[in-house]
N, C-alpha and C positions, 0 to 999 in steps of 0.2 A: 504494500500500500504506500501511497505517496504521503508526504508530510502534510500536516493540517493546513498550512498556508497554501500549498499547491492545490489541494482539494478545493479550498474556498475560491481560489482564483479560477479554477476550471469550472466550478459551479456558476460563478458570476459570468464567465465568458459564455457558458451554455445558456444561461438565463437571458443574456442580451440577444443571443441568436434565436431564442424562442424554442430551443430543443432540449431544455433541462427537464429531467425526470428523476424523482428521488428514489423510485423503485429500481432495484438492481436489474440488469439486463438478463442475467442467467441465474440458474439455481446454484451454481458453484460459488458465485459471489454471495449468495444468501445463506448458504449452509454454515459458514463460520459464525454468523450472527445468531443462529437458532440454538436454543438450549435443547440438547438431545433428551434430557430427562423430562421435558414438558414443564408446564407451569405448576408450581406446588399448590396443592389444594388447601384452602382454609378450613380447619376442622369445625369452626363455628358455623360457617356457611354450609358445610356438608351436613351438619346436624339440623340446621334450619330446613334444608331441602328434604331430608328424611321426614321431619315432622310435618312439613307441608304435604308431602305425598301421603302420609298416614291420615291426616285430617281431611284432605280433599278427595282421596280415592279409596282408602280402606274403610274408614268409618261409615260413609254413606251406604256401603254394601254390607259391612259386617254387622252394624247395629240392627237393621231390619231383619237380616238373616237370623241372627241370634234370637231376636224376639219371635220370629216365625217358628223356629224349631223348639224353643223353650216356653211356649205360651202357657202351658199348664203351670209350670213353676212360677212364672211371672204373675199369673192370676192369683195363686196362693199367697205370694209375697205381698201383692197389693191389698188383698183382703186382710192379711195379718197387720199390715201397717195402718191402713185406713179403717178397717173394721167391716161391718156389714154393708149391704147395698144402700140402706137408708142413709148412712153417714156419707157414702160416696155421692148419692143424689143431692144431699144437703150441701156438700162441699162444692159440687158442680153449680148449684143454684147460687151459692154465696160468691163464688169467684167469677163465673162466666156471665151471669145475667146482668149484673151492673155494668160490666164492660160492654156487653152487646147493646144494652139499652142506652148507654152513655155515649161513648166516643164513636163506636162503629156505626150506629144509625145516623148520627149527626154527620160523619164524614161521607157516608154513602149518599145522604140527601144533598150535601154540597156538591159532591162529584157529579151526581146525576143532574142536578139543576144547572151546573156549569155546562155539561155536555149538551143538554137541551137548549140552553141559551145560545151556545156557539152554533148548533145545528140550525136553529131558526134564523139567526143572523146571516149565516152563509146562504141559506135558501132565499132569504129576502134580497140579499145583494145580487144573487144570480137572477132573480126575477126582475129587478130593476135594470140590470144590464141587458137582459133579453128584451125588455120593453123598449129601451132606448135604441137597440139595434133594429127592432121591428119598425119603430117610428121613423128612423133614418131611412130604412128601405122604402117605406111607404111614401115619404116625401120625395125620394129620388125617382120613384116610379111616377109620381104626379108631375114632377118637372119634366121627365122624359115624355110623358103623354102630352103635356102642353106644348112641348117643342115639336113633337111630331104633328100635332093637329095644326099648329101655326104655319109650319113650313111645307108640309106635304098634303095639305087638304085639297080637295078637288076644286078646280077653278069654277067660278060662278057662270062664266060665259066663254065663248070662243075668243073674244077680244082679250079677256084676262089671261087666257092660256097663251096667246101670242105674246102679250106683254111680258109674262113671266119667262117665256122661252127666250125672248130678245134680251132681257136683262141678264139671264144666265149666260147666253152666248157672249154678250158684251163683257161680262166679268171674266169669262174664259179667255177672250182675246187680250184683255189687259194683263192677265197673269202671264200669257205667252210673251207679250211684249217686254214685260219686266224680266222674264227669264232670258230672252234674247239679248237684252242690254248687258247682262253679265257675261 
């Protein structure tokens, strides 16, 4: 390898020519820089990865599987800890009913009211947009109808027909004269 000063000068010369690249051109230049042992693993990070794997992948499958296969034992344990079914029903009523009647019903009513309001508002804005588009189309059709009736209506007499034809031919000749002048 060259000395540090020569490398910097070579890099500056390459940068000025626009051909500088920091990546080595071949694998042979890269091999001395690589550690053949690999990057040392952090034991704390390794433990965190194992814990995350256990929590996110093992527990969601193992917990329900254990409960499925040991349901009789779990039922006996629950009855021993809580007591008979009357106490279990009382515990359910004491813990779940206030929560359901309190925050759950209120949040559901707010969510459904908001959803209904947004839906009605969106439908109303679409209706107004559709109405304005239809009014615009109707006015354009009325303008087109008036223009067609004014310019293309049947002549009242033969003299009117001749006059319209002469004025059309006169306008055509004037347009041709203007084109020839260019």
